[in-house]
C-alpha positions as CSV (number, residue, x, y, z in Angstrom):
1,M,35.0,16.8,-0.2
2,G,32.1,17.0,-2.7
3,R,29.5,19.7,-3.0
4,D,25.9,19.0,-2.2
5,K,23.9,18.8,-5.3
6,P,20.6,20.7,-5.5
7,K,17.7,18.4,-6.0
8,K,14.8,18.5,-7.8
9,P,11.7,19.4,-5.7
10,R,9.1,16.8,-5.8
11,R,5.7,17.4,-6.7
12,P,3.4,16.8,-3.8
13,R,1.1,13.9,-4.2
14,T,-2.5,13.9,-3.3
15,P,-4.1,11.5,-0.8
16,G,-5.8,9.6,-3.5
17,E,-2.6,9.3,-5.5
18,I,-0.6,8.2,-2.1
19,V,-3.4,5.5,-1.4
20,N,-3.5,4.1,-5.2
21,A,0.3,3.8,-5.2
22,L,0.0,1.6,-1.9
23,A,-2.7,-0.4,-3.5
24,D,-0.7,-1.2,-6.7
25,A,2.5,-1.8,-4.5
26,Y,0.7,-4.3,-1.9
27,R,1.4,-8.2,-2.2
28,C,0.6,-10.8,0.2
29,S,3.7,-13.1,0.8
30,H,1.4,-15.8,1.5
31,C,-1.1,-16.0,-1.5
32,H,-2.2,-14.4,-4.6
33,S,-4.4,-11.5,-3.0
34,E,-6.0,-8.9,-5.0
35,T,-6.8,-5.3,-4.0
36,G,-10.4,-4.5,-4.2
37,P,-12.0,-1.2,-5.2
38,L,-10.8,1.7,-3.3
39,V,-13.7,3.8,-1.9
40,E,-13.3,7.2,-0.4
41,A,-15.7,6.9,2.4
42,V,-15.7,10.0,3.9
43,P,-13.8,13.2,2.1
44,G,-10.0,12.5,2.6
45,I,-10.5,8.9,4.3
46,Y,-10.3,6.0,1.9
47,R,-10.9,2.2,2.5
48,L,-8.9,-0.3,0.5
49,E,-10.2,-3.9,0.6
50,I,-7.4,-6.7,0.2
51,Q,-9.3,-9.6,-1.1
52,H,-7.0,-12.9,0.3
53,D,-7.3,-16.5,-0.8
54,D,-9.5,-18.5,1.4
55,S,-6.5,-20.7,2.8
56,C,-4.5,-17.5,3.4
57,P,-3.0,-17.5,6.9
58,V,-3.4,-13.5,6.9
59,R,-7.0,-13.9,6.2
60,R,-7.8,-16.5,8.9
61,G,-5.9,-14.4,11.6
62,V,-3.0,-16.7,12.1
63,L,-0.4,-14.2,10.8
64,P,-0.4,-10.5,10.7
65,D,-0.4,-8.3,7.4
66,L,2.1,-5.6,8.9
67,P,5.4,-7.0,7.1
68,D,3.3,-7.2,3.5
69,L,1.7,-3.5,4.4
70,F,5.4,-2.1,5.1
71,R,7.0,-3.5,2.2
72,A,3.9,-1.8,-0.1
73,I,4.6,1.6,1.9
74,D,8.4,1.5,1.2
75,A,7.8,0.7,-2.4
76,A,4.8,3.4,-2.9
């Protein structure tokens, strides 16, 4: 039986850092999307625009973007 090693405490990240990490990690699996500007609409509430290609099925609403979003959350 091994002993548990103490882990270095993580520095708490600000909401802006978390949203920026999410924006950097987001990739649409159906097109070459780009993330638009990050806007803090109301203090503490951020809006991120994903600019999908015109022919992207996610943009047209045929397929959901949740799988790509979950991958970005996992990577961030």
